[in-house]
N, C-alpha and C positions, 0 to 999 in steps of 0.2 A: 336810058334805055336798057344799059345793063343791068340795074337792079330791075327792071320790069322782067328782063328775060329768065332772069335767076326767079323770081317769083312765080313764073309760068312754069316753068321746068319742074319747081317744088310741087306745084298744083299736080300735075302728070303722074309725081310719085305718091301723090297721097291715096289710101285705102277709101275704097267705095263709100259715099254717105260724109266723108272728111273736108269735102273741097268748100263748104260754105262755112267751117269752122272759123270764127273770127279771132279764136285765142292761136291757132295755128298761124292764121295770116300776121298775126301781130308779132309772132315769134319771127318769122320768116322775114318780115320787114326789119328786124333787129338784126338779123343775122347777115343781111348785106348794105346795112347801114354802118360803115365804121365810125368808132368812138370820136376818131382825131380825122376829119374830113381833109382829103389832100387832093384838091383837082391837079391834074398834070404831072403829080408825081409816077413816073413809070420804073425806075429801078434806083438802087442805091449799094453801094458797096461801103464797108465801115469796119474799122479795126475794135475787137472785142477785147477788152482788159479787165483781167481779174486774177487777184492772187488764188483763188480756186485751182484753177488750172496748174499753176506751180504747185501747189502744195498735192494736188492729185498723183502727178507727175514724180514728185518727190517720193509719196509712198508705192508707186510702182516699180520705183528704182532703189527702193533702200536696200536691196539685197546684193548689190553691185559693190564688187570689192572697191575699197576707197581709193587703191592705186590705181583704178580704171576711171578713163573720163567718164563723164555723164551727160546724157544728150541735153540741150537746151530745149528751153520752154519755146514750143512753136508759137508761131504768130497766128492768132484766132482771127479768122476775117468772115462777117457776113456779108452774104448777098441776097438782097432783095427784089423781088419783080412782081411786077402787077398782072403781067400777062406773058407766062402764064404764073398765076398767083401763088406766091408761098415764098420761103427762104431757106437757104441751106448755111451750115457753118463749115467753113473749110480751114483745116489747118496746114498752113504755107510756112515755108523754109527750106531751106538747103538741107537741114538736119532733120528733118520731118520724116517719121516711121510709120508704118500702116496703124501700128498700135495708138498712135496718138492720134490719128483719126477717127478710130473706134472709139476712144476714148469722148472724143467733142462728139461724135452721134450719140454717144450713151447720155450725155448730160446735156445736150444742146437745149433741151426745153427748160433747164433750169439755167441757164446760161443768159437768155432773154427771152421773156415773154412777150409774143406778139400781140399786144393787147387788142388790135382792131380784128382780129382771128379767134382770140380766145374764148368769147362767148357766143355760144351757137355758131360754130365755123361753118362758113358756106360749103365747105368741101366735103363735110358730113352731112348735107340733106338728106341723101338718099338713106343712110343709116337712122338718121333723126326720124324720118318718116316712118321707117321700118319698127323703132323702138315706140312709136307714137299709138299704133295699132293697138284696139284692146284699153288704152289710158281712160280716165275720168280727166275730162277737161272741163275749166271753170274758169271765170274772168269777173273781176269786180273793179271800182274806181273808189277813188278818195280823195278828198281837198287836202292839199299840205302846203300851208301859206297861201300863195297865188300860182300855185302848180297843181294839175290833174296826175295824179297817181294812178295808173293801171297796174292790177296784180293777175298774172296768169298762173294758176295752179295744174300742175299735172300729177295724177295718183296712177300709179302701177298696178297691175293687178296682181303682181307679186314681185317679191325684192327684183330690182333690174341693175343689170351692168350695162353702163352707159359706153363704155369703150370711147370717150370722148366727143360722144355726138351731141353733147349740150355745153361742155365747156372743156378746156383743154388741160394739158399736162404742165407742172412746172409751179403749181401754187398748194401743193399738199391737200387737194382737194379729194375726197373718196370716191371711187368712180364703181364701187360695187354695193349690192346689197342695198338700192336706192328704193325706197317706196314711195317718197313724193319729192317734187320739185316747184318751189316757187319763185317767180320773179315779179321784183317792184320795177315797173318801167315809168321813166318821165320822157318828156318831149320837149322841143326847141332846145338843144336839140334831142332825137331819139337816143334813150340809153337806159340801160340797166343801172340801176343805183341800190338794188339790194336783190340777194338771191338766198331762200332758204333751202337748205339739204337735210331731207329726213331719211334717217337710216332704220333698217331694220333692229339694230342692235339700240335703238332708242336715243343714239347720242346724236342730234342734228348738227348740223355747223350753218352757221350765219355767214356769208359775205356782204360787205358795206362798200360802195364805193364813193369816194369824195373826189370832186372835181373844182379845179382853179380857173377862173378866166384870165386869159392871156390875149389881150387885145381884143380880135374878134373871134377868138376861139375858145372854147370851152375843153379844158383838157383833163384826162385824168390825174390826179395827183396820188391818191392813198387807196390803197385796197387793205380792209382788216377782214381776217378770219378767225371766228369765235365759236364757243361753245356754251351753252347755258351753265355747265360747270364750273368753267373758269379753268380748264385744264390746257385749252388751247387759244392762246392770244397771238396769232401772227399779224405782220405787217410788211406790206409791199408798198414800197415809196418810188415814184417815178418823177423825172424831172425832162424837161423838153428846152429846146433852143432853136431859134429860127437858123435854119442852116440851105442856104440858094434858095430862099424865100419859102422853104416848108417847115414846119414845126416836126421836129425828129427829137427821138430819145436823145439823152446824152449819159443819163444815169440812172440805174434801176437797183435800187437797195430791198434786200429780203431779211427780215428780221423773226425767225421763228421762236417762240416762247411756248415749248411743249412740258407741261409736267413740271415746271420749275427749271428745265434745262434751254439755254438760250444758244442760238446759233445765228450768226450773219453772214452775208455774202453780199459781198459790194460790187456791181457791173457796170463800167464805163464804156462809152464808145466815143472812138476817135478817129478824127481823118476819113471824113466822109467825101465820097465821090458820089453825086446826085445825076441822075439821067444820064448815065454814059452806058454804052452798049456793053452787056454783059460776055463773058466767053459762053460758047454754044456749050463747052462739057459743064458749064455750071448750070447754064437753064435745062439742060438733061437732068443734072440732079436734081433740080427743082421740081420739075414735072413727075419726076419718079417718087418725090418723098410726098407728093399729095396722098 
């Protein structure tokens, strides 16, 4: 019912003449179909652990005299909700200062990628409909082994700024100067397996997704981002485990390889509290962050 309602709402947002577009219908079906199916998951709270926060805090307090106490690294907690849909990161602890929360807010997209809402985020349906006006859409199909792969291409009339309407932040993907997007889509379950981003500067990006089967679930395991020149070869790894009967992330590792320079960041998720009521202040922040 929720998926049907989302599709109907999006249909009302589309420009005249686009209602029958099979390409848009397929994209919006993807938008409201989570990669990791979690019926019954309503909320969770989890501690986010990474050395990156300590390193950032150390850099920010480097000028404090040695004889003065330094602030402790705050506990970073992620709160997620299905309704209202979204998540927030909050710095908690008795010695938490406002600038610490500002730091967490600034880097929240890098701390943990919400894979279910990263591609074609439902909250950006209206912005996506606006950016699809005047575009050239096409769809094709091909057999890959025993699977049918459908490709949807979007050509923009001039270099476009996407502002997160087609994919989110946190994976170092360009959002500006986009002339064309192409999505390769598989079914059973419905999922994106490849995305090509064509830029006005002639340097495209290719994103490929690998999945692994875990019992009855097909879980995203690795995302690779590259370019034909070979100067970009980024990897994003995800690990899941069963928590209270749900498959939830326990680790995300990002490895950036840009022109020979390598950068890594590991984020771990510990001490889940699943389907417990979230504080009203947290729900308000989630609502405002959408």
